[in-house]
C-alpha positions in Angstrom: 94.9 81.1 56.5 98.3 82.4 57.1 99.0 82.8 53.4 95.8 84.9 53.1 96.4 87.0 56.2 99.9 87.9 55.0 99.0 88.0 51.3 101.7 85.5 50.5 103.3 85.6 47.1 106.4 86.4 45.0 107.8 89.7 43.8 105.2 89.7 41.0 102.2 87.7 42.2 100.2 87.6 45.4 97.4 85.3 46.7 95.0 88.2 47.4 94.7 89.0 43.7 93.2 85.5 43.2 90.7 85.5 46.1 87.1 85.2 44.9 85.5 84.8 48.3 86.4 83.7 51.8 84.7 82.6 54.9 86.1 83.6 58.3 85.1 83.3 61.9 85.5 86.2 64.3 84.7 86.1 68.0 81.7 88.3 68.7 80.7 88.5 65.0 80.5 84.8 64.1 80.8 83.6 60.5 81.6 86.2 57.9 81.5 85.5 54.1 83.0 88.2 51.9 84.1 88.7 48.3 87.9 89.0 47.8 87.6 92.6 46.7 86.1 93.5 50.1 89.5 92.8 51.7 92.3 95.3 51.4 95.3 93.4 50.2 98.8 95.0 50.6 102.4 93.9 50.7 102.5 91.1 53.2 99.3 92.2 54.8 95.5 92.1 54.6 92.6 93.9 56.3 91.6 90.7 58.1 91.2 91.3 61.8 93.9 89.9 64.1 91.4 87.6 65.8 89.7 86.5 62.5 90.2 82.9 61.5 90.1 81.9 57.9 87.9 78.8 57.4 87.5 78.7 53.7 88.7 80.4 50.5 87.7 80.3 46.9 90.5 81.2 44.5 90.3 82.1 40.8 92.5 80.2 38.4 93.1 80.8 34.7 93.4 78.1 32.1 97.1 77.6 31.2 99.3 75.1 29.4 100.3 72.5 32.1 103.8 72.3 30.6 104.3 76.0 30.9 103.0 76.0 34.4 105.4 73.2 35.3 108.3 75.0 33.7 107.6 78.1 35.6 107.3 76.2 38.9 110.6 74.4 38.3 112.3 77.7 37.4 111.1 79.4 40.6 112.1 76.4 42.7 115.6 76.3 41.1 116.0 80.0 41.8 114.9 79.6 45.4 117.1 76.5 46.0 120.1 78.5 44.8 119.3 81.6 46.8 117.6 80.4 50.0 118.5 77.9 52.7 115.6 75.5 51.9 117.4 72.5 53.4 117.7 74.1 56.8 115.1 74.7 59.6 113.8 78.3 59.1 110.5 80.1 59.3 111.1 81.7 55.9 111.7 85.3 55.2 111.9 87.1 58.6 111.7 90.8 57.6 109.6 92.6 55.0 111.5 94.2 52.1 111.5 97.9 52.6 110.3 100.1 49.8 112.8 99.9 46.9 115.3 97.7 48.9 116.0 94.1 49.8 116.0 93.1 53.5 118.4 90.3 52.8 120.9 92.6 51.0 120.7 95.2 53.9 121.4 92.5 56.4 124.3 91.2 54.3 125.7 94.7 53.8 125.6 95.2 57.6 127.9 92.1 57.9 125.4 90.0 59.7 125.4 86.7 57.8 126.4 84.1 60.3 125.5 86.3 63.4 124.2 84.1 66.2 122.2 84.2 69.4 122.0 80.8 71.1 120.9 78.2 68.6 119.6 80.8 66.1 121.8 82.3 63.3 121.4 84.4 60.3 121.8 82.2 57.2 125.0 82.4 55.3 123.0 81.7 52.1 120.4 84.5 52.5 120.5 87.2 55.1 116.8 87.4 55.6 116.5 83.8 56.9 117.2 82.8 60.5 118.3 79.2 60.8 117.5 77.0 63.9 120.5 74.7 64.5 118.1 72.4 66.4 118.6 74.1 69.8 117.2 77.6 69.2 114.5 78.8 71.4 111.8 81.4 70.5 113.7 83.8 72.8 116.9 83.2 70.8 115.2 84.0 67.5 113.5 87.1 68.9 116.8 88.4 70.3 118.5 87.8 67.0 115.8 89.5 65.1 116.1 92.6 67.4 119.9 92.6 67.0 119.6 92.4 63.2 117.0 95.1 63.1 119.1 97.4 65.3 122.4 96.8 63.4 120.7 97.3 60.0 119.2 100.6 61.2 122.6 101.7 62.4 124.3 100.8 59.2 121.7 102.0 56.7 119.1 104.1 58.5 116.4 101.6 57.5 114.3 100.0 60.2 113.3 96.5 59.2 109.8 95.4 60.0 109.0 91.7 60.8 107.3 89.7 58.1 106.7 86.9 60.5 103.9 87.2 63.0 105.0 87.0 66.6 102.4 85.1 68.6 102.6 84.8 72.4 105.1 87.6 73.1 104.3 90.8 75.0 104.7 94.1 73.1 107.7 94.8 75.4 109.4 91.6 74.3 108.8 92.4 70.6 110.8 95.6 71.1 
């Protein structure tokens, strides 16, 4: 459900382009069954309502050589292992990439790799990952996200937008 809501993917492929149909539940409306092309898919977003829960999804696949698929998967994983802190506790990429830029590079250029609030720190491997050292609270992560966003804006003029969905925080706390 989260992958669909956020239209998860890579720089070149997104899950929304593969959706044939989906079934959701929305309070007050009940079960909804729609074709994939009835949903607006964008960069890290979809037109699914905030209170809509994905129950089922049908995806289209194309026949392919299993060895070519395996090679592609291994290549992507090797690239991610080299460039992302996969062995540490993170929630994945924290900020959306701004148009024509890389959030991780902007964070690195602002000198924020290793920046810390409580048990949360910006990864030294990739600037767009916040690592939990085992003691971080949600408040630590949120405070670090705000600090990173503010410093990147000062340094580059770019205001980073969260890629992660913040659940259970007031609008005031989200800043």
